[in-house]
N, C-alpha and C positions, 0 to 999 in steps of 0.2 A: 365667642359671643360679643368679644370688647366692647369698646364706648356703647355698642348699638344701645340708642331712644335715649342717651345721658343728655341730661343740658348740665352744663361744664363751661364752670363761671373762669372766662382769664384773664387775673385780676390786673395785668402786667399791662403798662403805658406801649414803654415801648418793645417791640419783635412779641407784639404782640397778638398780632398775622400767622407768624409763624408759628403762634402756638398752639393760632387756631386752627395752623391747615393741621397740622400735626392732629388738635386735637379728631378733625372733617377725615382725615385716611388711617381713623381706627372706629368712623364709625358715629363718632358722639355731634354730640351740635355746642358747636363754640358762641358764650356770650358774652363778650367784651365788656367788662366791671372796670376801668383805669386806677388806679386807686393808689400809683407811686407820686403827685403831686409833682412838685414844679420843684426843683435843686434852683436855689438864689440864698448867698451870701451877705452879709452886715457889716460892710464894709469897716464903716463907722466903727463897731459895733467891735469887731475883729483886732485892731487897730487898736484898740485902750484894754483888751486882754491883755493880745500880748504882749503892747509895754508894758500894763501890772505885771505880767508873768515873771518876767524882764531879772526889773528889779523886785524882786519876790527875791521870801526864803521856800522857795518852795523847793522839797525833799524831792517828791517821785510828779515826771510827768505819760498822764497815760493816753496813748495814740489812737482810736480806735479804726481805724480807714485808712486807705493808703491814699484816698483822693483829700481828707482832712489833712494827713497829715504834708502836701505836696501844698496843701491851695493854704498853709499857713505858715510852710516854707517860704510860697509867693511871697504874697502878706511883708512876712520880714525884708528880703528886699528888694519890697517897688520902695520900704519907710529906713529901709539903708542901713536895716538891722543882722543881715543873714549872714557876718557872725559872728557880729555877736549871738544868735538864739543859737548858733554852733560848739560855743565856749560854753555859754553856760549847758546845756544839751549833757554835753562833756562831763557836767558838776557833777551835775543829780541822776537820781537814778528813773531807768525811763523803761517805761512800761510796752511793750503794742498785740492789739488784737491782729491779728488776719496777715495767712504769708504779704500778701502785695507790702500794703504796713511796713512788716517791719523786710520786707526786701528793699522799699523806697529809704529805712531811713539808715539801714547800710552803706545802700549806696552814696551817702551824703556825711559817710561819718559817725553815725551812731551805731554803735551797737548796742541795741535791750536789758535787761539786764536780767529780763522776765519776761516769755513768750508763749502764750497759750498751745496745746498743744493739738487743735482743735476748730483753731478758729473764730468760737463762740468766743461769749460774757467769758460764763460762767469756767473755758479752759483760761480765761488772760489772769481770774480773779483764783484760781488752782496754783496754778503757774508765781501768782508773791504768796503768799499761807508761810513758805521757807525765808521770809523776811521780815526782818522783828519794826509792825505796820502801827501799832500803838502812837502817838500825835503826833504823828507826819501829817505834814502839809500838801495836798496834792490836787493834778492841776488835770482835767481830761479836757482830752479833745471830746465836741460832743460831734453826732452827725443827727440831725433830731433831739427828741427827746432823749433824756438819761433813762438807760434802759434798765428794767424794773431789775434784774439782777447786780446793776452795778449801785444801782440808789439806794439800792436794803444795805446792802457792805457799808458801804458812805455811810449811812446812821447809826449801822450798829456798830458799829466806830471808829462814829464818836470824831471821827478827822473833818480836818479845815479845810475843804472844799473851795477847790476857785474853775474856773470852765472854761475854755478856749471852744467860742460856737464857733467855729469852721463854719459850718452849712447845714442847712433847714430844710426842712419842703415845707413850702404852699399848698395848703388842704383841698384835696380833689373835692369835683365838681361835687356841689348838696345833694345835688338829683338822684346822682350815681352814689354816692353812701347812702340812703337811705332807700333807695328801688333794692340795696344787694341784704341791710340789711332783714327786709322783707318776706326777701326770695329765701336770707338761709333761717328766715326764724317764719316762716311757715312750707318750706323743706319741699320748697318751689323749682329748684335743682336739684342735683347732686353729688355735685365735688366743681367746689374753690379751688384753682390753679394759683398760687399762691408765689411771689417772684423774689420776691425782699423783705425783706421786715419792716421794712414804714410801710409800707402796708396793711398788712392788722394791727399796726401802731393808730391807725387811721381809722380803718372801720372799726376796732374795739373803742374809740378814745366817741364816736361821733354815738356811738352805738351805749354809752357810760352819759353822757348831755344829756341825751333824749328819756334815758330811767330802764334802758331796756339792754341791760350788758350782763346781767339773768339769763335774759330768754333766747341775745345771740350765740354762750358758751351751750345752752340744750342745748340750742336750732345742731346745734357740728358731733350732736352727739348725733343727730342723724345725717344733715354733711359731709361727707365728706370734707376735709380739708389737706392739698394735696400743699408740699410746702417744696423750694426746689434743692435743698440745701440746711447744715443743719442749722446758723443763723437764720431763715427763715422761719423753724420749725423750732427750735425756742423762743423763736417772737411770740409763735401761738402759745408753743405750753404759759409762757408767761402770762398768757391773758387769762388762760382756762379750761384750754383748748388741749383735752384730753388724748383724744385722738386723730394725731399726724405720721399719714401718710409720705414720705420721702425717698430719696433715688440712694442707694448709697456712691455712685457718683453726679457730683450734681451738676450735673446739668436739663434741660427745660426737657428734650427728647427721653435722657430716661425717668422725669419726673412725668410724665401724660405714661411710657411703660408702665411703670408706678402703679399707678393709677387702673391702667387695663390688666395684670395681674387684682390689682383690690379687684375689681367685678370682675371677674372672671374666676374667683377662691382659690387661685394657685396659689400666690406669694401673697403677706401680705407684711404693708412699710414698719414703721418703730408707733407703736404704740404711743 
């Protein structure tokens, strides 16, 4: 059967052609609906936030992405604060989410005190559990909006939190968001393939703004949500999507094969 007759939405922008080819080779009809948005950095804001952090009595700094950590270092060096940043991070405790983040920090001589065990936000929060965090000041490097799990963590513990807005994303075209929300809510597509956590966040943020977020969650009870890996799957579940198909090997080709298996009824992904 493969994906014969199945309409598969590709939410990626970069590499959308590659994923579309994989869908076609497996008999499906790819529909490109780019949801990634355009990455940008508010340099003036990050300059202020970094300077403020270095002058503060922060106890913990949490780095959430490798790209974000690199951006913070780039800004520090541009401001002539590279050595000050390194010294600061040697004095405080540091947590890192993701293999690339940890690798970059180690290259800078910074050894994280807490690291995730699976690349997810929940993973880094588990790594922080052994530490006494009550009353501590925390600075979080953001990449777009604050993940819901981390937002709840900060709120529940009443921590004093500041941010480094390393980068954000411009919203995708409204016409694309409107079209995909309608397609999922009406069940006119069979699956949506997400390749980053930012994509479902944009989709559900728009749905919430127009008051159809619950309908969108209900739509995904019929339309299959596929995620390229654990982080993307985590973002979908944070929005209330309970059935998420994701491969063990975090690769786009593996995601499409997992969809093939799902529709063939041979194996199912994470539910």
